[in-house]
N, C-alpha and C positions, 0 to 999 in steps of 0.2 A: 608536175615535176617539182622536186625540192630545189630550193635556192641554195647557193654555196654555203656550206657550214651548217645546214639544217638536216635533220633526219627526214628521209622520205616518209610520206603519210602511210600509216599502217593500212594494208589491204586485207580483205577478208580471206580466211582460211589459208591454204597453201599458196594462194596468189601473192601473198606478202613476200615469200622467199623466191618466187619464180614469176617475175613481174611482166615479162613479155607475153603478149597475147599469142604470138606464133609458137610459143613453147607449149601451148595447150591445144590449139585448134588449127586446122587448115581447111579452107573451103576450096574444093576441087572443081575444075572446069567440066568434069565428067558427071556432074550431078550428085556428088557424094561429099561428105564432110568427114575428115579424119580427126580423131580425138587422140591426144597423146597423154594418157594417164600416167601419173607417178606412183599410184597405188596398183597392186598386182592382184590377180585372181588366185585365190587359194581355196576355192570351193565355196566362198561366202556369197557369190553372185554379185560382187561389187561392180564389175564391168558392165553388167546389164543395167544396173541402177544409174551408172554414170551416163550411159547412152540415152537413157530416158530423160535425164536432166538436160543434156545438150539438145536433144530433139525438141523438148518442150520450149526451151528458151529461144531456139532458132526458128521455131515453127516449121519443122521439116518432119517427114515420116521417119520412124525408127529405122526402116530398112535402108535409109541413105547413110547411116552412121557407120563408119569404119573405125576399128580400133588398132592402133599401132602397138606392138609389143613394147613393154617398158625396157628402155635401153639407155645406158649412161651417156651415149653419144648425142642424144637429142631430147630425151624425156625431161619433164620437170623433176627436180630433186624433192621428193616428198618424204625422204627418210624411210622409216619402216612402215609397212602395212601391218599395223598392230593397234591395240588399245581401242578397237571399235571407233576409229577416227576417220575412216575413209570417206564417209558422207559428210561429216562435219568439216573436215579439212579439204580433201580433194573435191568432193561434191560441191562445196560452197565455192571453191575457186572456179570450177567449171560453170556454175550457174552465172557468176558475174562475167566470166570471160565470154560465154555464149551470148549473154544479154548485150554486152558491148559490141560483139561481132555483128549481131543483128542490127544494132543501131548504126554501125558504120556502113553496112550494106544498104540500109534504108536511106542514109544520107546520099550515097552514090546514086540510088534510084531517083531520089527527089531532084538531084541536079540534072540527071539525064532526061527525066520526064518534065522538068520545069514546073514542079508542084511543091507544095509544102509537105513536111513529114506527116502532118495530121490527116492528109488526104490519102495516105497509103495504107494498104492492108496486105498481109502475107498469108499465103496458104501453100504449104509444102515447098517453100523456096521460091514461089512465084509472087512477085510484088505487083500489086494492081493499084492504079490510081482511080479515085472516084470519077474523075473527069474523063477517063479513058487512057489507054496506054498501059503497058506492063513491061517488066524486066525480070530476069531471074537472077538468083544468087550466082549461078554458074557463069552467066554472062558478065556480071559485075566483078567477079573475083579476080584478083591478081596477086602476084607474089608479094607486093608491098602492102596489101590490105591490112595485115595483122603484124607488120614489122614495126611494132611500137610497144611502149609500156602500157599496161592496163591502167585505167583510172578508177574503176569500180564505181563510177558515178551514174551508171545506168542501172536502175533497180530491177531485179528479176521480177517476173510476173507474180502477182498475188495468187493465193491458192484458188480463189474464185474463178480464175481464168485457166486453170490447169485442165488439159485434156489428155495428157500422157502420164505426168506425175500423178501418183495415187491410184493408177490402174495396173492390173497385173500385166506383166510382159514376159514372154518366154525367155528363159535363160540363154545367153549367147554361148555358154561353154558346154551345155548339156548334150546337144546332138552329136558332137564329135566323141564325147566320152561314152555315150551309149552305143554308138556305131563302131567303136574301136578304131576310129581314125587316129593315126599316129601324131598326137599333139604334145605328148609329154617329153621332157628332156631325156627320159630313159629311151625314147624312141628315136632320138636324133641320130641320123647317119650322115657323115660327111665324107667326101672323097679322101681315100688314104687313111681313114680313121683307125687308130690303134686302141687297144683295151688295156686298162690298168687296174691293179688291185693293190691295197695297202696292207702291210703286215703290222697290226697294232700290237703294242706291248701287252703283256698279260695282266697288268695292273697299272694304276695311275702313275706311280713314281718309278716304274721299272725303266732301266736303261739298257740299251743294246751293248752287250759285253763282247760278243764274238759272232762271226759269221763266215762260213766258207762258201763264197758265191759261185765257185766254179761249176759245181754240178747243176746249178739252176740256170746259169748262162747257157749251158749246153742243151737245155730242154727244147723240144720242137716249138718253134714259133716265138720264142723269147727274143725280144729286141733289145731290152735293157733292164738291168737290175739297178735301181736307184737307191743309194744310201747316202744320207746326210745326217750325221750324228745318230740319233735313235729313230729317225724317220726312214722307213724302209718300204720300198714299193717295187713293183715289177710292171713292165710294159711288154705286151705281146700282140701278135697279129690278130688273134682271135680271143674271144672272151673265155672260152673253156680252157684255152692254153694259159691265160693269165690266172685262172682259178687253180689250175694244176700247179703252176709255179708258186702261187701263194701257199698252197698246202705244203709243198716241199720246204719253202722258206720258213714257215712256222715250225716245222719239225727240226730244222737244223740251227735256227737262231738261238743264241744263248743270252739270257737276260739276267740282270741283277735287280732284285725286287726289294723294296723297302716301304711299301704302302701300309699306312695305319688308318683304317676306316673306323668310323664311330660305331657304337652299339646301335642296334636296329630300332630302339625306342626313341621317338622324337624328343623325349625329355632330356636327352644328352645336351640339348641346346641350353638348358638352364645352367649348366656348369661352364659354358663357354664365355669368354670375354665378349662383351657386347657394347655397342655405341647406342646409348639410351637417349631418346628424345620424347618429351611429353608433347603429344600432337593435339590434345584437346583437354581443356580444364575448365570446370565451372564450380562455383561455390555458392551455397545457399544454406546458411547456418540454421535458419528456422526449419527448413525442410529436413535437414539432417537430424534435427532433434526429434522428428516424428518417427524415426526408425524403430520398427517393432520386430523385424525378422531379417536375418541375413543368410544368403545362400552363396556358396562358392562352388566352382566347377572348372575343369580344364579339358581342353579339346586338342586333338592332334590330327595331322595328316602326314602320310609318309612321302618319301620320294616317289614321284609319279612320272612315267615315261610319256612322250608324245605318241608313241605307238603308231606311227604312220604305216599304213598297210604296205606301201612300197618303200624300200630302202632309199636312202639319199643317193643322188646321182649328179654328175656334172660332166661337161665336156669343155676342154680348153685347147687353145692352139697358140703357139708362139711363132710369129712370122715377121721378119724384118724388124725385130726388136719390139714388137707390139703384141700384147696378149689380148685374146678374145676369149671370154668365158661365158658359157651358157649354163644357167643355174635356176633352180626353183627357190632361191633365196627370197625372203620377204622384204629385203632391203638392198637393192642393187648398188645404190650409191654408198651406204655405209660399208658394204662388203668391199667395194673398190678401194675405199680409204684404208682398209686393213690389208688387202692383198698387195698393194703397191710397195709398202716398205719391206715386206717379206720377200718379194720378187726383186727388190732392188731397182725399181724403175719409178718414174714420175707417174702420178695418177693418170695423166692424159695418155699414157701408153697402155692403159688397161681399159678395155671396154667390157662391160658386164651386161648381159642380155637375159631377161627373165623368160623362162618357159614354165609351163605347168609341171607340177610334181604331185606326189601323193600328199593329200592334205594333212596338216599337223597342228595348225593354230599355235604357233610359237616357235621357239628357237631350237630346232632339232639339228641334224647333221648336215643340212643343205649347204650352209656356208663353209663348213669344214671340207666337204667333198669338193667344193669349188677350188680351194687351195690345193687339195690333193691333186686334182687334175692339172692345175697350173704348174705345180712342181714337177710332175711327170712330163708334161709338155715341154718344159724347159730342157729336159734331157734329150728330147727328140725334136729339135726345131723343124718347123715346116709341116709337121704331121699332127693332126688333132688327136687328142687322147680322151677317151671316155672312161670315167671311173664310177663304178657303182659299188656302194658299200654292201657288205654281206649282212645278213640279218643279225648275227652276233655283234658286228661292229655297231649297228644302230642301237641295240640294247645296252651294250657296254660303254659306248663312248659319247652318245648324244648327251647334251645337258638336260637334266631332269627338272621337273617342277620341284622346288625346294620343299623339304620337310618343314613343318611348322608346329608350334605349340602356342596355345592361347589360354591364359588364365583369366577367369572372370569372377567378380564378386558383386552381388547386387543386394541393395537394402530396400525392403518394403515397409510401408507404413501400415497402420491398423486397417486402412481401407483397401489395402492391396495395390497401392500405387507405388511405382518405383521412385524412391527418393535419393538413391545413391547408386552409382555405376563405376566400377573400377575394372580396367581391362589392361592386360599386359600381353604383348605379342613378341615371340621369339622366332626369328627366321634369318636365313642368309639373304643375300641380294637376289632379286628376281630379274635382274637386267645385266647380263654379261654377253650381250650380242656384239657383233662387230660394230664399232662406233668411231674409231679413229681418235679416241679421247685418252691419250697417254698410255697406250698399250695396244696389243694385238689379241683379239679374242677369237683366234682360230687354232684348232687343235694341233695341226702339224707344225705350226710356228713354234710351239713349245718344245718340240722334239728335235729340232735341228741342232747341228753342231754349234751354231751361234744362235741360241734361242732368243725369241722375243717374249717379253713378259706380258701377261694379260693386263687389261685395264684394272685399276683398283676397284674393289666392290663398292657399289653405291646404291642408293635408293632414289629413283626419280622423285621429284617433288610432288607433293599433293597439289591439287586434288586427284591427279592421276595415280601417283604413288606406285610403290612396288609391294614390299611386304606389308605396308600399312594401307594398301588400297582397300577401301570400304571398312576400315577399322573403326572409324568414328561413326557411332550409330546415328541414323537419321531420326530416331525417336527423341522425344523431348524429356530430358532428365534434369532436375534442378542441380544435382551434384554429379560431376563426371570427371574422370581422369583416365585418359588413354595414353599408354606409353608404348612406343615402338622400340624394341631391343634388337638392333641390327647386328647379327653375328657375322663378322667379316672373314673368319677362317672358314674355308669351304673344303672339307675333306672329301666331299663327293661333288662332282661337277654339276652345277645347276645354272638355270637361266629361266627365260620367260616361257611359261606354259599358260595357255588360254585363261584369262581373268587374273593372272598373277596371284597376289595375296588375297584377293577378294573371295576366292573359294573357301579358304579356311576361316577367314574373318567372318563372313556371312554365316557359314556353318555354325561357328561358335556363338555369334550374337543371336541368331534366330533359334538355335537350340536352347540357349539360356533364357530367351524370352518365353519359350514354352515352359521351361522349368519354373520360372518365376510366376507364370500364369497359373500353373498347377498349385504352387505354394499359396497363391492368393485366392484359390478357388474360383478362378475366372476362366471363361471360354477364351481359347488362344486367339481367335479372330477379334473378338471384342476387346481383349487385352491390348492387342496391337493398336487398334483404332483409338483406344483411350489415350495412348501415348504418342499419337501422331497429329500434327497440325497441317502438314502439307496436303492440300486437297487432291493433288494428282496421285500422291501415295495412297491416300485413303480410297480413291476411286478404283485403283487396280485391285486392292484387297477386296473391296465390296463387290466388284465385278466378278472376280474369280469365285468368291463365296457363293454368289447367286448362280453362276454357271454350274458349279459343282453340287448345288443343292445342299450346302453346308447347314447342318442343324446345330444350334447353339448347345454346347456341352456334349456333343456326340462322342460316344465311346466305341472302341473296337470290340470285337467278339472273342479275342484270344488268338485269332488267326488273321483276320483282316482288320485294317484300320486306316485312318486318313490323317494327314498332317499338313500344315501350312508352312511356307517359307516366303520371305519377301526381301527385296532390296531395291535401292536405286543405285544402279551400277556407277561406281566411282563417285557416288553422291552428287552426280551432275549429268549423267547420261540417262539411259532408259530406265523406266520403272517396271519391275516384274514381280508379280505375285503368283504363286503356284499352290495348288492342293494336289497332293499325291496319295494314291491308294496303293497299299502294299498287301501282300499275302505271304504268310510265313508257312512254308512247307519244309522240305529238306533244306532249302536255302530261302533267303528273303527274295521275293520277286516283286518288282514294281509293275503293277497291272495297268494303272491308268493315271494320267496326269492332265489336270486342267491348268491352263496358264492364261494370265491376262498381261498384256504388255502395252505400255504407253511409250512410244518412241518419237513423239511429236509428229511433225510432217512425215508421212510415209511415202517413200518414192515408189517402191514395188511391194504391194501387200503380200504377194506370193513369196517374194524373197525374204521378207520379214518373218513370215510363218515358217519358211524353210529353216532359217537361222535359229529360230526359237525351238523348233522341234529337234534339230540336230544338236543344239547345245544341251537340251534336256537329256537326250539319249547318251551323249558323251559323259555328262556329269553323273548320270545314273550308273554308268560303267565304273567311273572313279569311285563312287560311293560304295558299290557292292563288291568290286573285284580287284582294283588295280593297286599294286605296290611293287616297287623294285626290291629284289632280295639281294643281300650281300652278307659276307662275313667280315672279319676284321682286316682282310687283306685284298679281297677281290669281289667284283660284281658277279653275282651268281645267275642273274636273269639273262638268258641267252636266246631263248626261243619262245614261240607263242604258247608252248606248253607251260613255260615258267611264268608267263604273263597273260593270263586269260582276260579277255575283254567281253563285253556284252554281245551276245549273238543276236541275229535277226529274230529268232524265236523268243528271246528273252526281252525284246524291246517292248516298252509299254505303248498303249494307245494314247496319243497325245491330242488334246483339243486346245487350240490357241484362239483367244479372242483379242483382237486389236482394239485398243482404246485410241481411236484416231483423233489427232488434234492438228488439222492441216494448217491452222494459223499460228502454230508454234514452230520454233526452229526444229529441224530434224536432230534426233539424238542417237548416238552410237548404240547399237543393239546386239552386236555379234557375241558379246561375252556376258550379257546380263543374266543368263539363266543358271550359271554354274553354282554360285553360292545358294540361291533359293532352292534349287533342286536337291542338293545334298542335304540341306537343313530339313526340307520338307520330308525327305525319306526318313531321316532320323526321327523326326517328330511323329511320322506315321507308324514307325516301328513301336515307339513308346505307346501310342494310342492303341495299337493292335494288341500288344503283349505286356505292356508295363515294363519293358526293358529299355533303359536309357543308354544308348551307345554314344560314346564321346570320342572314340578313336576310329579313324578311317583306315581301311575299308570295313564295311559291316559284314564280316564273314560269319559263317555258321558258328565257328568257335567263339567268336566275340559275342554273338547273340546268346549262346548257351552260358557263357561266363556271366553276362549281365543278368540273365534270369536266375542264375545261382546266387 
């Protein structure tokens, strides 16, 4: 405990902000342990890994662990499930909380059995003394056991004692998903539940100018037409009735439009006003004087959708002045902080409960749907309202991953070494999630008669970063200047998409490394190793090169080729190196991917491989296909026909090698593959065909243009 006037001692991970042990764990008399995670399951397998951590530290079987849904009324506030931080933050907190819980139970057992702690051993919750006698966790547990602040003074087990951590464990979430058990928020059915739909404006700045509601109110099943400024929704007894009313409302609503969208080339960012920050700078005059050759290039990525297979959905109820919201948000506490001021109530009158939803890895429409449902529920107190977005709502109104442009200049000396590196990044903010920081980042809040302004655009600080995530090369250059140019005007709605700015930045850096290697007459693998000192970085590159059978100086045959991509995610999380093989037919096809990943201590090897494989396939889809289409006034992407994604048949064979380091801290791994995959595909295309592609996605037209 801290004395008066002093700051409390910093505790590990998320334990620091959620210091009570009973916020994390409960030992039950029925032979089970309940875990209260603040991080949520979005398909990344995190809850399985967290149960392994707790079972390991408590010395109980995995089957005894129960998981409570993340709920603002009792869960620890861990902010967002994002940035590959669930193991490093939430997992670390649970390791220490479980280790301390075990110690408290051992102390009770020692007192009961009249022995010292050193004489006790635990196996699956049964504590045995060497001199005889035993007690169980379940007999020793009581309500006051964990009603205290954590101390983090009990060290977790060393890796040499692990029997559960580091071993494959079946995913907790998979059986229900495979069997079709109704676990998604989309499946939630509550007594008396109504169905809602929202009429979205036809474009960003459109305002509702007129509406004759009478003919819609008279439609069968319609309970309420809800209008507040330009926010327009309908509540009906059945879902198909709500959709029928939605169609009628869209036909009769009159809108005034004034949207001005940018040109479709990301280079429009160069002409925007930006907030410029030099984020890395080195000077070595002697090295600069050795410059013999200079290369320049620029790389772009388009606006990219999250493209969740299921549209966003939420259920809300207003009862006795209190709101309950069921949502697939990645941050129930930040969402609550934004919901409360819009609904005009104190935060304590809003409970937000997480349920599974369609995976998206980032800020899609989930949080917005939660406010939609709450606003409609306010119009029909006492009855829950389910709101599901239509597919065109998702494509038109979700926040996209921002378009980006990166300019690079590199200087080589006569020996082919990089002696100078200049990098400039243009991008909007990558972080406009609900956050309660001086604004409301929820769509409907901007359309109300008394609208709420969004939070000011910002970049999270490095090393995590936003647009400048992974912008500082991990390679060793004697002269370096990296400038981030944050464009605060956002003509298109944008926010967090898996890996944030790392995708474009690593794509640019790793593509340019290949271009410099070619100019130096060097093998791209050897060239990278030449400029790397970090032994773990070198190890993943050497591992993947060996696994793929990389041949020094190998060339493609005009149709097939291979390329390499590498990064350390956020310059502080997992190391990933990939070699990709592509084939050029009517379109570019990614045929095979070899990946090596070092994520430090691995909790669940199967989970890490799953994450790596999934990230590679998603990034391959971005690289080959994905881009939002728009004209100067409206978003044009409305359906899957407008936004093709990688199909099962087009997915590559992926081989993942884990470089396991059990004595190192665990490193975030969910977003480590995005940049290396995109870059490796670009480099493989050049290796195969001699065509250098610098603008995503790598469509057939762009390949032909590059060849020409």
